[in-house]
Legacy VTK file of the C-alpha trace (Angstrom):
# vtk DataFile Version 3.0
C-alpha trace
ASCII
DATASET POLYDATA
POINTS 197 float
8.984 -6.314 7.455
10.176 -5.069 4.066
8.602 -6.142 0.781
11.843 -7.968 -0.019
11.570 -9.937 3.264
7.928 -10.750 2.502
8.841 -12.082 -0.951
11.537 -14.234 0.658
8.912 -15.504 3.119
6.494 -16.298 0.291
9.311 -18.175 -1.454
9.510 -20.395 1.669
5.755 -21.043 1.387
4.671 -18.584 4.114
1.033 -17.712 3.350
1.013 -14.834 5.860
3.900 -13.160 3.993
2.088 -13.624 0.702
-1.080 -12.085 2.196
1.005 -9.076 3.283
2.458 -8.737 -0.231
-1.083 -8.662 -1.595
-2.269 -6.161 1.028
0.621 -3.779 0.371
0.656 -3.954 -3.426
-2.745 -4.884 -4.893
-4.023 -1.319 -5.369
-0.813 -0.201 -7.046
-0.641 -3.263 -9.298
-4.351 -3.019 -10.124
-3.722 0.560 -11.282
-0.929 -0.656 -13.569
-3.189 -3.354 -15.066
-6.145 -0.973 -15.562
-3.964 1.570 -17.354
-2.631 -1.090 -19.701
-5.924 -2.872 -20.393
-8.473 -0.053 -20.077
-10.937 -2.448 -18.462
-11.396 -3.179 -14.756
-12.654 -6.758 -15.206
-9.736 -7.649 -17.488
-7.376 -5.975 -14.982
-8.812 -8.049 -12.122
-8.317 -11.245 -14.153
-4.720 -10.278 -14.961
-4.044 -9.370 -11.344
-5.288 -12.773 -10.183
-2.965 -14.505 -12.664
-0.110 -12.232 -11.611
-0.487 -13.091 -7.912
-0.541 -16.815 -8.736
2.696 -16.259 -10.660
4.173 -14.204 -7.796
3.392 -17.024 -5.353
4.901 -19.674 -7.617
7.969 -17.627 -8.593
8.783 -15.747 -5.376
11.957 -17.802 -5.101
13.075 -16.369 -8.448
13.226 -12.771 -7.179
16.759 -11.379 -7.058
17.514 -8.009 -5.462
20.209 -7.394 -8.040
21.031 -8.736 -11.474
24.486 -8.119 -13.018
25.150 -5.485 -10.344
21.892 -3.665 -11.157
19.584 -3.262 -8.150
16.021 -4.535 -8.701
13.427 -3.105 -6.321
10.748 -5.617 -5.211
7.924 -3.426 -6.554
9.679 -3.233 -9.934
9.762 -7.034 -10.063
6.062 -7.229 -9.147
5.116 -4.599 -11.750
7.088 -6.515 -14.388
5.017 -9.638 -13.668
1.754 -7.676 -13.952
2.915 -5.968 -17.152
3.853 -9.325 -18.710
0.464 -10.815 -17.804
-1.305 -7.708 -19.161
0.682 -7.900 -22.404
-0.267 -11.580 -22.710
-3.925 -10.610 -22.249
-3.640 -7.863 -24.882
-2.039 -10.284 -27.347
-4.769 -12.864 -26.674
-7.446 -10.189 -27.160
-5.853 -9.160 -30.457
-5.703 -12.797 -31.632
-9.387 -13.282 -30.763
-10.327 -10.151 -32.703
-8.319 -11.040 -35.812
-9.015 -14.794 -35.962
-12.752 -15.143 -35.730
-13.901 -18.695 -35.175
-16.613 -20.076 -37.489
-19.888 -20.218 -35.575
-22.172 -22.179 -37.864
-22.788 -23.122 -41.464
-24.870 -20.630 -43.458
-27.642 -21.529 -45.925
-25.130 -21.745 -48.778
-22.925 -24.197 -46.857
-20.269 -21.548 -46.132
-19.024 -21.111 -42.576
-20.308 -17.961 -40.908
-18.111 -15.944 -38.574
-19.088 -13.615 -35.731
-18.755 -10.678 -38.123
-21.292 -12.272 -40.493
-23.868 -12.837 -37.777
-23.361 -9.671 -35.731
-26.206 -7.170 -35.791
-23.824 -4.210 -35.442
-21.627 -3.793 -38.538
-18.999 -1.867 -36.523
-18.788 -3.356 -33.020
-15.374 -1.759 -32.544
-16.839 1.739 -32.841
-19.720 0.927 -30.469
-17.315 -0.564 -27.962
-15.064 2.513 -28.171
-18.094 4.748 -27.624
-19.138 2.743 -24.548
-15.610 2.954 -23.158
-15.514 6.716 -23.785
-18.864 7.194 -22.029
-17.667 5.079 -19.098
-14.490 7.189 -18.901
-16.574 10.398 -18.956
-18.752 9.080 -16.118
-15.647 8.162 -14.123
-14.215 11.643 -14.763
-17.507 13.203 -13.656
-17.550 11.121 -10.475
-13.862 11.864 -9.834
-14.562 15.595 -10.189
-17.322 15.327 -7.585
-14.928 13.885 -4.974
-13.339 16.005 -2.255
-9.853 17.219 -3.188
-7.881 14.819 -0.961
-9.882 11.787 -2.154
-9.547 12.815 -5.789
-5.821 13.568 -5.572
-4.937 10.367 -3.687
-6.916 8.202 -6.140
-5.372 9.956 -9.137
-1.856 9.450 -7.795
-2.506 5.802 -6.894
-4.417 4.698 -10.000
-3.485 7.042 -12.813
0.168 7.497 -11.887
0.600 4.064 -10.297
2.185 5.312 -7.068
2.267 3.136 -3.959
0.461 4.300 -0.799
3.809 5.342 0.676
4.664 7.343 -2.454
1.222 8.992 -2.417
1.728 9.923 1.247
5.135 11.465 0.442
3.711 13.322 -2.582
0.761 14.693 -0.593
2.848 15.289 2.550
0.275 13.362 4.612
0.461 10.430 7.054
0.320 6.983 5.432
-2.760 5.914 7.442
-4.623 9.035 6.333
-3.750 8.403 2.684
-4.950 4.791 2.926
-8.238 6.028 4.408
-8.606 8.663 1.651
-8.041 6.035 -1.053
-10.466 3.561 0.545
-13.184 6.201 1.086
-12.551 7.706 -2.341
-13.045 4.302 -3.981
-16.262 3.780 -1.996
-17.591 7.177 -3.090
-16.545 6.542 -6.696
-18.339 3.165 -6.715
-21.470 4.734 -5.197
-21.449 7.532 -7.784
-21.047 5.076 -10.685
-23.740 2.760 -9.279
-26.134 5.711 -9.003
-25.586 6.279 -12.736
-26.277 2.601 -13.471
-22.655 1.895 -14.327
-20.899 -1.179 -12.977
-17.697 0.174 -11.377
LINES 1 198
197 0 1 2 3 4 5 6 7 8 9 10 11 12 13 14 15 16 17 18 19 20 21 22 23 24 25 26 27 28 29 30 31 32 33 34 35 36 37 38 39 40 41 42 43 44 45 46 47 48 49 50 51 52 53 54 55 56 57 58 59 60 61 62 63 64 65 66 67 68 69 70 71 72 73 74 75 76 77 78 79 80 81 82 83 84 85 86 87 88 89 90 91 92 93 94 95 96 97 98 99 100 101 102 103 104 105 106 107 108 109 110 111 112 113 114 115 116 117 118 119 120 121 122 123 124 125 126 127 128 129 130 131 132 133 134 135 136 137 138 139 140 141 142 143 144 145 146 147 148 149 150 151 152 153 154 155 156 157 158 159 160 161 162 163 164 165 166 167 168 169 170 171 172 173 174 175 176 177 178 179 180 181 182 183 184 185 186 187 188 189 190 191 192 193 194 195 196
């Protein structure tokens, strides 16, 4: 069954079709969200919201608009991108509009910046993210070539499993196994370094 057929099934309320949409697309869409947000937890949250939206709006998918063909995966990516952009805007609002936490000794409202121990949390956060990225790069480098290449194509370039298989000239089942095993090895490597994957 094609992705377009599955979306049509989900639009009719078919949970099995929706489960198939998730199974076929979650890795690809997770890669899109991670690249936009730079944070796996935030990406997981966005992906959850995106799938709720996909379920609710499956009936709104059109294979063509004004004569322009719209691939199902393009529609799904657009939903994830919109949710990720919403999350980025919300993050920016939180960072620029600090809520008063308490009243200081002089009666003035204190903000998070006033009470924070670190005068430059942005720099510390950037450093932590850079170190996490270096650890991921180190763990990626330690992977066997096929695991590393399939993960890079799927997560960094956002290719679907089928596209990865075509790019690597390998059977689809093999590519899925490489990605699954590669993720397991990557998680194990990061856990061994005390990093939450």
